[in-house]
N, C-alpha and C positions, 0 to 999 in steps of 0.2 A: 306507404301512407304515413304522413307525418302525425306525431303525436305531440301533445303538450309537454311542457317541462315536468309537470306534475305528474303526468302519465308515463313519462319515461321513468321518474324515480319509482313509481309503483311497479313498473315492470321488472326494474332492477332488483328491487326488495324481492319480489317473487321469485328470482332465481338464485338468492343467496343460500350457499350451504352452511349447515352446521359444521364448524371447523373442529378437526380433530384435536387441535391445540386446546380448545375450551373444554373438553371432555377428558383428555388424557394427559395434558402438558406436552404432548410431543408434536413435532413439527409435522404438518400435513405435506404430503408430497407435492401439492401444487403451490405451497406458499411462498416458494421462491422465484415464481413466474407463471406464466399462464399454463393451464393443463386441463384435462377433462374435468376435473371438480370444478373449475371457476370459468369455464368455456362460456356459458351464458353471459356471465358478467364481462367478460373480455370482449365479447361480439358486441354488447350493448354500448360499452363505454367507447368502443372505437367508431360506432356509427354516428357520423356528424350529421346524418339526415334524420336521426330519430327525433328531432325537435327540441334538443337541449344543446344548442349551439352556444359558444361563448358569448357572454354577456347579455343573455337574455333574462337573468334574473340578478338580483343584487341584494345584499343585507347591510348596505351603507345608505343610512337614513340622517338626512340634515348634515351630512358631512362626517357623521360618526361611524365607523367601521364596526358593525357587531360581527363576532365571529362564533367560534364553539371549540371547546377543548375536547379533541378526540384521541383515545378511545373512551374516556371516561365518561363523558355525557351519555353514552350510548351503551354503557358497560352491561345494562340487562337484556341487550339484543342478542340474537342467536349468535351473531358472528361478528367477528371484530378486525377482520383483516382490511387492508387499506381500500380494496374494491368495495366492501360492504360500508366501510364508514363514507366512502365518497357517495354512495347511493342515499345514505341518510342525509346527508349535507344537501344533495340534490332535491331530495323530497320536502325538506324543511325549507327550501329557497336560501340557503345560507353559503354565501360565496367566499369565506375565509375561515381559516382554522389554525389553531396551535395544535401541532401532532406530537403525541408522546412517542417516547422511542419505540414501545413495544410492537406496535402493529407494523411500523416501518422495518423494524430489524427482523421481524418474521418474514416479510416479503423478500428482504435482502440476504436471506440464508443463514441468519444467526443460530446457535444452538438453542435448544429449547428453553433454557433457564432465562434467556435474554427476554422472553416474553411470557414468563409464568405469571408476570403481573395481571395478565388477561384471566387467568384461571382462577386467581386469587379473588380478583374483583366480582367474578361470577359467583364464587363461594360465599363471600360476605355481603352481597347485595340480595337482600330478601326479595321475594316475588312482590308484585304490586299490591298493595294493602295489607301488607303482614308485618311492617316493622313497629316494633312497640315503642312507645314514647318514652324520654328520659336518656340519661347519659348512657355512653357505651357501657354494657356490662364487662365486669372484670374478666370473665371468661372468654367474652369475645376479643378483649384487647390482649388477653394472653395467645389466643390463638394467633391474632395478626404478628405479634411479637415472634411467636415461634416461625410463622412464615417468613418474616423479615430474615430471621437468623439463617434458615435454610437458603434463603436467597443469596444472602452474604456469602455462603460456603461455596456456591455455584460460580461466583461473580469472576474468579480467576480464568475460567474458560470463556466466559463472554467477553472480558476484556482483552483476552488474547485474540478473539476474533474479531473484536472492534478496531484493533491496532493495525489490522490489514483490510479491513472491510471495503468491498468494491464500492465505490461511489456510483458506479454506472447504475446500480439498483435503485439508489436515490433520485437519480435524474430521471429513471422510468416513473418513478411516482409522481415526480414534479410536473412531467409532461402529462401523466395521466390526469392530474388534478387541473393541471392549466387547460388542457383541451376541453375541459367542461366548465370553464370559467373559475375555478376555485384556487384561491392564492392561499398558501401555507406561508404564514408569517413568524411562526415561533416552532422550534423543536424543543421538546422536552427530554433531558437525559435524566434517567432515575435508574437506580439509586445513585447517590454520590457519596464517595468516601475519601477521606484523606490519604489512604493507602493507594488509591488509584494513580497509576503512572501518567505523566503528562500525555502520552500517546491516546490515553482514553479521552481525554479532554480535548485533544487536538481533532481526534474522530469527530466528536460532537460539533465542533465549529465548522469543520469541512462539510458534514452532513448537512447542517443548517444552511450552509451556503448554497449547497447543491440543490436543496428543496426550494431554494428562493426566500428562505426565512432571513430575517434581519436580527435575530435574537435567539441565543439558546436560554431556555428557561429551566430551574431546577430548584430543588428544595434548599432553604438557606442551610449551609453546612453548620453543625454545632454538637453540642453535648446533649443528652437526654434521651436520644433514640426517639421510639414512637411515643413514649410518655411524655417526652419533652415537647414534641409537636403537638400532643394533644392537651397540652397545659397541665399535665399531672406530674410533671418533675421540672426542676429546675433547667433552663435552657441557656447555653452561652455560645454565641456565634464563634466558629472556628476562623478567628481571623488570619490564620496562617494559610489556610485553604483558599480563603476569599482573595487573599494578596496573589497566590499562584494563578487563581483563575482570571484576576483582573489583568494580569501580565500577559497571560495567553489571549484573553479577550482583546486586548490592545493590538497583539500580534496579527490578529485575523481582522481587527477593526469591526467587530461584531459585538454588540452588548449581550452581557450575561445577566439575566433578570431573576432574581432571587425571589420565590414563593415562599410564604408562611403560613402556618395554620394558627393554632391557639398561643403560639409563642410570639405573635405579632404585638408590635408596639411602636409608638411613634418615633422611637430611637433605634429599633432593631437593625435598620439598614445604614445608620451613620457610619460605622466604623468601614464597612465594605466600600461604600461610597467615597469615603475619604481616600481609600487606597488606589482608586483607579477610575477614571472617567467613563469606563467601560462596565465597571459595576453598576447594576441598576436594579430596579423594582418589578417585580411580577405581583402587583396588589391584589389580593384576594379580599374584596371589599366586604364579603360575608364573614368569613374568618376574623377579620380586623374587629368587625363589630362584636362578634361572639367572644373575643378576647376580652371586651369590656371597655374599648376605646369608643369615645364618643366624638372624635374629631375627624373622621375619615374624609369629609368634603374638604376641609382645611389642610389636611395631609396631601391629598391630591393637588390642591392649588400651590402648597409649597414645594411639592417634589415632581411636578408634571414633566420637568425636562429630564429626570432621570427615570421615568416609568417606561417600561416597554411594553407592557400591556395589563389589562385588568382581567381579573375573574369575577365575573357576575353571579352573585347567589344572594339571597335574601334570608339572613339569619337572625335570629333574637338575641338580645342582650343575655349574658350568661344567668342573671337573676330573673330572667323571663323564659319560661318553658325550656330551661336548660340550655339557651342559646341554639335551639333547634332550628334546622333548615325549614323554610316555608315556601309555598308558591310565591312568585313574584308579585310584590306589592302587598304581602301579607305579614312580613316579619318586621324586624326594627331597622334593618339596613337601609339607609335613605337612597334607595336606587334612583327613584325619580329625580332627585336632587343632583346625584351623580351624573346621571345621563345628560340633565340640562346643563351642567357644568361643561361637560365633554363639547356638547353642542355648542354652547355660548361663547367659550373661550376659544374654540377652534382647536382643541387638542387632537393630535393626529394619531395617537396610539390607538391600538384597537381594543375592544372590550369583549372579553369571550363568555358566552353563555357556559356555566358550568352546572350541568343538571345534577343536583344533590338532594333535592327534597324527595320525600317519599312518593313513589309512582302510584297513584290512586288506582283501587282495583278496576279492571277493563281497560286500562291505558296501557302505554308503554313510552319507552324514550323518545322516539320520534315525535309522538303526538305531544308529549310535554315539552319538548325542544321547541316545537311549533308554537306553543302556547307563549313560551318565554320570549320567543322572537315576535310575536304579535304585540305583546305587552311593551317590549323596549321601542318597537316601532311607533306605536300609538304615543308614548311619552315623547318621543324625539320629535314628531311630526306636529305636536301640539304646542301651541304658544301657552304654555302653563304658567303656574304661580311661581313665586320667587323660590330660589334654592335656600333650604334650610337644612339644620342637621336634625335628626330625629331625637328627641329628648330621651 
């Protein structure tokens, strides 16, 4: 008996296991491939007669491709392996995504430190309805710094694996997603350090191309660490590393798009972009506004040819509610004007929903991502008012 796409997604979600990686940081036995733990998922994903055939849903509206960054947007869900993430995307009706390396590397057989980010996000993401307002407390920031320090210490083993990682597993992921009509347009490498050998970056470009992506995304390399990214310390772009990355990107003919948090400014990307035509921008419009910039629409107009993708979130200005994330349409980020700009100017780079506002009590990330998608769809399909910046 055939089921609807939404019914398929719900049946998939019903079979999701709680992965051992989230509870212990250890790689579950089935993570590298099909096995007893995820057999229900494998069966559903391979059943073309389940009612979720390629092309029967789309999150491209009025020519604008809306996607989602995964695993991060679903980080409070119980399982974050690539099959589970695909189930969430299908349930939401999202047919494109930016994939972070942790879930892909778990599937490909990387050592546990490669996807410890999953565990960290679970630890630092409060349950729905439990986040306190205001800036990040110093104790919480200290815990995140300590986690990053531990992760850095484990990176040599991860990078040795990356230097010889089998691309066959990434091809499996591409086919798994493509069979359900989902396009992977970006692959995010994290973390990124100047000490990494070129082989690590070569791996990222090869993995991206194997997944079918046209860009590698990563945090803007620079000084200041976590505090610099959070706007609590001086940040300076590591132009030596961006020069290396631009050279490697040119070799592979694939963009490296740099993401920024509260270090974002109108000139942050200038030096990297001057170094290589393959150095580009992964613009997080919410962070850009929360950093105190009031020109996000003009920034997009000016640099649209160098933007690989956007991250969509609605943050406040720093003087308003501490720059806090809000549900779409309720913050200071001019999301309506941004979406209209993409539509009216026919910009072809995708825009990724990045679910970062507090999940209300009684809800979950899949429900909230669906609300974000519905809001963006409504804006894009509406002949709305003129595009303006939020004052």
